[in-house]
C-alpha positions as CSV (number, residue, x, y, z in Angstrom):
1,M,-14.8,41.8,2.5
2,T,-13.8,38.4,3.2
3,A,-14.0,36.0,0.1
4,L,-16.3,33.0,0.4
5,A,-14.6,29.7,0.9
6,H,-16.6,28.3,-2.0
7,E,-18.0,30.2,-5.2
8,I,-20.3,29.7,-8.1
9,H,-20.2,31.6,-11.5
10,E,-21.5,31.4,-14.9
11,T,-19.7,30.7,-18.3
12,T,-20.3,28.9,-21.5
13,A,-18.9,25.8,-23.3
14,D,-19.6,25.4,-26.9
15,G,-22.2,28.1,-26.5
16,V,-24.0,26.4,-23.9
17,P,-24.5,27.9,-20.4
18,V,-22.4,26.3,-17.6
19,L,-22.4,26.5,-13.9
20,V,-19.0,26.3,-12.3
21,L,-18.7,25.2,-8.5
22,A,-15.4,26.4,-7.2
23,S,-13.5,25.6,-4.0
24,P,-10.4,28.2,-4.2
25,A,-9.0,26.8,-1.0
26,A,-8.7,23.4,-2.8
27,S,-8.0,24.7,-6.1
28,I,-10.8,22.6,-7.6
29,E,-13.5,23.7,-10.1
30,A,-16.5,21.6,-11.3
31,A,-18.5,22.6,-14.4
32,I,-22.1,21.6,-14.6
33,V,-24.3,21.9,-17.7
34,P,-27.9,22.0,-16.8
35,A,-29.2,22.1,-20.5
36,A,-27.2,19.0,-21.3
37,G,-28.5,16.5,-18.9
38,M,-26.7,18.1,-15.7
39,V,-23.6,16.5,-17.0
40,C,-20.4,17.3,-15.0
41,A,-18.4,18.6,-18.1
42,S,-15.2,19.3,-16.4
43,L,-13.4,18.8,-13.0
44,R,-10.2,20.7,-12.7
45,H,-7.5,20.5,-9.9
46,D,-4.8,23.2,-10.1
47,G,-6.1,23.7,-13.7
48,R,-5.3,20.1,-14.7
49,E,-8.5,18.3,-16.0
50,L,-9.4,15.0,-14.2
51,L,-12.2,14.0,-16.5
52,H,-12.0,12.7,-20.1
53,V,-13.8,15.5,-21.9
54,G,-13.2,14.1,-25.4
55,E,-15.2,16.0,-28.2
56,G,-16.5,18.5,-25.6
57,V,-20.1,19.5,-24.8
58,R,-21.0,19.6,-28.6
59,G,-19.8,16.2,-29.3
60,Y,-21.6,14.8,-26.2
61,V,-25.0,16.5,-27.1
62,E,-24.8,15.7,-30.9
63,R,-23.0,12.4,-31.0
64,A,-23.2,11.0,-27.6
65,A,-19.4,11.0,-27.5
66,T,-17.8,9.6,-24.3
67,F,-17.6,12.8,-21.9
68,G,-17.5,14.0,-18.3
69,V,-20.0,12.4,-15.7
70,P,-23.2,11.7,-17.4
71,L,-26.4,10.3,-15.7
72,L,-27.8,7.0,-17.2
73,H,-31.6,6.9,-16.6
74,P,-33.9,5.2,-16.4
75,W,-31.6,2.4,-17.0
76,A,-27.9,2.0,-17.0
77,N,-25.8,-0.1,-19.4
78,R,-27.9,-2.4,-21.8
79,L,-31.1,-4.0,-22.2
80,E,-31.2,-7.4,-24.2
81,R,-34.0,-6.6,-26.2
82,L,-36.1,-3.6,-27.5
83,S,-38.8,-4.5,-25.2
84,Y,-39.4,-5.3,-21.5
85,Q,-41.9,-5.9,-18.9
86,A,-41.6,-4.3,-15.3
87,A,-44.1,-3.7,-12.6
88,G,-46.7,-5.5,-14.7
89,V,-46.4,-3.2,-17.7
90,H,-45.0,-4.2,-21.1
91,V,-43.1,-1.7,-23.1
92,L,-41.8,-1.7,-26.7
93,L,-38.8,0.6,-27.1
94,D,-39.5,2.3,-30.5
95,P,-36.8,4.6,-31.7
96,Q,-39.3,6.7,-33.6
97,R,-41.3,7.4,-30.5
98,T,-38.8,7.7,-27.8
99,P,-35.0,8.8,-27.6
100,V,-33.5,5.4,-27.4
101,K,-29.7,5.0,-28.0
102,L,-28.5,1.8,-29.6
103,D,-25.0,0.2,-29.3
104,E,-23.0,-1.6,-32.0
105,N,-25.1,-4.8,-31.5
106,G,-28.4,-2.8,-31.6
107,L,-29.0,-3.0,-27.8
108,S,-30.7,-0.1,-26.2
109,I,-28.0,1.6,-23.9
110,H,-27.9,4.1,-21.2
111,G,-31.6,4.9,-20.9
112,L,-33.5,8.0,-22.4
113,L,-32.1,11.0,-20.7
114,H,-29.1,11.7,-22.7
115,A,-28.0,15.4,-22.7
116,S,-31.8,16.2,-21.7
117,S,-32.7,19.9,-21.7
118,A,-35.6,19.3,-19.4
119,W,-33.7,19.9,-16.2
120,E,-34.8,23.0,-14.3
121,V,-32.2,24.5,-11.8
122,E,-34.1,25.3,-8.6
123,R,-31.4,26.9,-6.6
124,T,-27.7,27.6,-6.4
125,H,-26.0,28.4,-3.1
126,A,-22.3,28.9,-2.0
127,D,-20.9,29.7,1.4
128,G,-18.1,28.6,3.8
129,G,-19.4,25.1,3.8
130,G,-19.5,24.3,0.1
131,A,-21.1,25.2,-3.3
132,Q,-24.2,23.4,-4.7
133,V,-26.6,23.4,-7.6
134,A,-30.1,21.7,-7.2
135,A,-32.2,20.8,-10.2
136,R,-35.3,19.0,-10.9
137,L,-36.7,17.0,-14.0
138,D,-40.4,16.0,-14.3
139,F,-40.0,12.7,-16.3
140,G,-43.8,12.3,-16.5
141,A,-44.3,15.5,-18.3
142,D,-42.7,14.3,-21.6
143,R,-44.6,11.9,-23.6
144,R,-41.6,10.7,-25.5
145,L,-40.0,9.6,-22.3
146,L,-43.0,7.9,-21.1
147,A,-43.5,6.1,-24.3
148,G,-40.1,4.2,-23.5
149,F,-40.5,4.2,-19.5
150,P,-44.3,4.5,-18.8
151,F,-43.7,5.1,-15.0
152,P,-44.4,8.8,-14.1
153,H,-41.8,10.2,-11.7
154,A,-39.7,13.2,-11.0
155,L,-35.9,13.4,-10.3
156,E,-34.3,15.8,-7.8
157,L,-30.6,16.2,-8.2
158,V,-28.0,18.1,-5.8
159,V,-24.5,18.3,-7.0
160,A,-22.3,19.8,-4.3
161,L,-18.6,20.7,-3.9
162,R,-17.2,20.8,-0.4
163,R,-13.6,21.6,-0.6
164,D,-12.0,18.6,-2.2
165,V,-15.1,16.4,-2.5
166,L,-17.6,16.5,-5.3
167,S,-20.9,14.7,-4.7
168,W,-24.2,13.8,-6.4
169,E,-27.3,13.1,-4.5
170,L,-30.2,11.9,-6.7
171,T,-33.7,11.3,-5.5
172,L,-36.4,9.6,-7.5
173,Q,-40.0,10.8,-6.4
174,A,-42.6,8.2,-7.7
175,G,-45.9,9.4,-9.2
176,A,-49.1,8.7,-7.4
177,T,-50.5,5.9,-9.8
178,R,-47.9,3.1,-10.2
179,P,-44.5,1.9,-8.8
180,V,-41.4,2.9,-10.5
181,P,-38.7,0.6,-11.3
182,V,-34.9,1.6,-10.3
183,A,-32.1,0.7,-12.7
184,F,-30.2,4.0,-13.3
185,G,-26.6,4.8,-12.7
186,W,-23.7,7.3,-13.3
187,H,-20.9,7.0,-15.8
188,P,-17.7,9.2,-14.6
189,Y,-14.8,9.0,-17.0
190,L,-11.8,9.5,-14.8
191,R,-8.2,10.4,-15.8
192,L,-4.8,11.2,-14.5
193,P,-3.2,14.0,-16.4
194,G,0.3,13.6,-17.4
195,I,0.7,10.1,-16.2
196,P,1.1,7.2,-18.6
197,R,-1.7,4.5,-18.1
198,E,0.8,2.0,-17.3
199,E,1.5,3.8,-14.2
200,W,-2.1,4.1,-13.1
201,H,-2.9,2.2,-10.0
202,V,-6.3,0.9,-9.3
203,E,-8.1,-0.4,-6.1
204,L,-11.6,-2.2,-6.7
205,P,-13.8,-3.0,-3.8
206,V,-15.3,-5.9,-5.8
207,V,-16.2,-9.4,-4.4
208,R,-17.9,-11.1,-7.4
209,R,-17.9,-10.5,-11.3
210,A,-20.8,-11.3,-13.4
211,L,-20.3,-13.5,-16.5
212,L,-21.3,-11.7,-19.5
213,D,-22.1,-12.9,-23.0
214,G,-20.5,-11.4,-26.1
215,R,-23.0,-8.5,-26.0
216,G,-22.3,-7.6,-22.5
217,I,-25.4,-9.2,-21.1
218,P,-25.2,-11.2,-17.8
219,T,-25.6,-15.0,-18.2
220,G,-26.8,-15.3,-14.6
221,Q,-23.6,-16.9,-13.4
222,T,-20.8,-15.2,-11.3
223,A,-17.0,-15.8,-10.8
224,P,-14.6,-14.5,-8.2
225,A,-13.7,-10.8,-9.0
226,G,-10.0,-11.5,-9.5
227,P,-7.3,-9.1,-8.5
228,R,-8.5,-6.0,-6.4
229,S,-5.7,-3.8,-6.7
230,G,-2.6,-3.2,-8.8
231,P,-1.4,-1.3,-11.8
232,L,-3.8,-0.9,-14.5
233,G,-1.2,-1.3,-17.4
234,E,-2.7,-2.9,-20.4
235,R,-5.6,-4.5,-18.7
236,A,-8.8,-3.6,-20.3
237,F,-12.4,-3.8,-18.3
238,D,-16.0,-4.0,-19.3
239,D,-17.1,-5.8,-16.3
240,L,-20.1,-5.9,-14.0
241,Y,-19.6,-6.5,-10.2
242,P,-22.9,-7.5,-8.6
243,L,-21.4,-7.8,-5.1
244,L,-19.1,-5.2,-3.6
245,D,-17.4,-4.3,-0.3
246,D,-19.5,-2.2,2.1
247,P,-18.7,0.6,2.0
248,A,-17.4,0.5,-1.7
249,E,-14.6,2.8,-2.5
250,F,-12.7,2.7,-5.8
251,V,-9.4,4.3,-6.3
252,L,-7.4,5.6,-9.2
253,A,-4.1,6.7,-7.9
254,G,-0.9,8.1,-9.6
255,G,1.5,10.9,-9.1
256,D,1.2,12.3,-5.5
257,G,-2.6,11.7,-5.1
258,A,-5.6,9.7,-6.1
259,L,-9.3,10.1,-7.1
260,R,-11.5,8.2,-4.7
261,V,-15.0,7.2,-5.8
262,R,-17.2,6.2,-2.9
263,F,-20.6,4.8,-3.2
264,D,-22.4,6.3,-0.4
265,E,-26.1,5.3,-0.6
266,G,-28.4,3.3,-2.7
267,W,-26.1,1.4,-5.1
268,R,-26.1,-2.4,-5.4
269,C,-23.5,-2.9,-7.9
270,A,-20.8,-1.5,-10.3
271,Q,-19.6,-1.5,-13.8
272,V,-15.8,-0.9,-14.4
273,Y,-14.9,0.2,-18.0
274,T,-11.8,1.0,-19.8
275,P,-10.8,-0.1,-23.2
276,A,-7.2,-1.2,-23.7
277,G,-5.0,2.0,-24.2
278,A,-8.0,4.5,-23.2
279,D,-7.0,7.5,-21.3
280,F,-9.8,7.1,-18.9
281,I,-11.3,4.6,-16.4
282,C,-14.9,4.5,-15.3
283,F,-16.2,3.3,-11.9
284,E,-19.8,3.2,-12.4
285,P,-22.6,3.3,-9.6
286,M,-25.5,1.3,-10.6
287,T,-28.9,0.9,-8.6
288,A,-29.5,-2.5,-10.5
289,P,-27.4,-5.0,-12.7
290,T,-27.3,-4.8,-16.5
291,D,-30.7,-5.8,-17.9
292,A,-32.3,-5.9,-14.6
293,L,-35.1,-3.9,-16.0
294,R,-36.1,-6.5,-18.3
295,R,-35.4,-9.5,-16.2
296,G,-37.0,-8.2,-13.1
297,G,-36.9,-10.3,-9.8
298,A,-35.0,-9.5,-6.6
299,D,-32.4,-7.4,-8.5
300,L,-35.0,-4.7,-9.5
301,H,-36.3,-2.4,-6.7
302,L,-39.6,-0.8,-7.1
303,V,-40.5,2.5,-5.6
304,S,-44.0,2.5,-4.4
305,P,-46.5,5.3,-5.5
306,G,-45.8,8.5,-3.7
307,E,-42.6,7.2,-2.2
308,R,-39.0,8.4,-2.7
309,Y,-35.7,6.6,-3.4
310,T,-32.4,8.4,-2.8
311,T,-29.0,7.6,-3.9
312,S,-25.5,9.5,-3.3
313,W,-22.0,9.1,-4.4
314,S,-18.8,11.2,-4.1
315,L,-15.5,11.7,-5.6
316,L,-12.6,12.9,-3.4
317,V,-9.5,14.5,-5.1
318,E,-6.7,13.4,-2.7
319,G,-3.4,15.1,-2.9
320,R,-2.1,15.9,-6.3
321,P,-3.2,13.2,-8.6
322,G,-1.5,13.3,-12.1
323,R,1.5,15.6,-13.0
């Protein structure tokens, strides 16, 4: 029997079930954890880890440690206050009633779905064209989630590996009663194994940079983006870019290859994040700028009742990144 060009198999990490999408022809394996927010827990090329996996699945679930490729929903980054008004609805974010995460300044960060176990896998499939897992989350079925984001909707996610490209397609299906604000994003922690950070080369498809206050909240002003390519070295980033090239493709290169992150559909801006000396860099696709859920206006898209909003982005493993 001829082996499939792609495969899916089951394993565990820290005692949690994991689905591994494999492309033997490209020597790539991607591990997805449905019970921990559909987080991508690992991306290996020739056995070398291309994601920052820190404290593992357990650290991610129990302590929200930096890890893999998590979804940030229903908002990415921060909100300036523990309250907001969107689509005519006023919301108070009460940590006693809803799973809010707070940063060092007490600001709510990265939404409400951290490591959610509410995802239901609807299908898996592997053949010569690729391997994929499709899952669904009914946001409106959880009262704790609705207490923090009272806009019933469902999420449909397809994660697919096609040879050397791993992609995420996320569709928001609005409920029948009210519009749903769109402010979510993803947070991929990328790394080049075996290569010192000072040898990492980055390419940023950015045009304008938002000016931020000391808490990371936009002031409403922008400036030129600055250097778009060059060695990462000692540079640190925690920057929001509200204007990007079209198409937007971010590059982390080193060794004999690169990781290319392409914003394929539905993304309006990006956050680039890497502390000085960190062994990772993040190119974060975002459907709205930081704090747009609270500020509203033209930066915040609303999905009409019963309508759908689809986003997609992809990660290409080119050549042999790292050593």
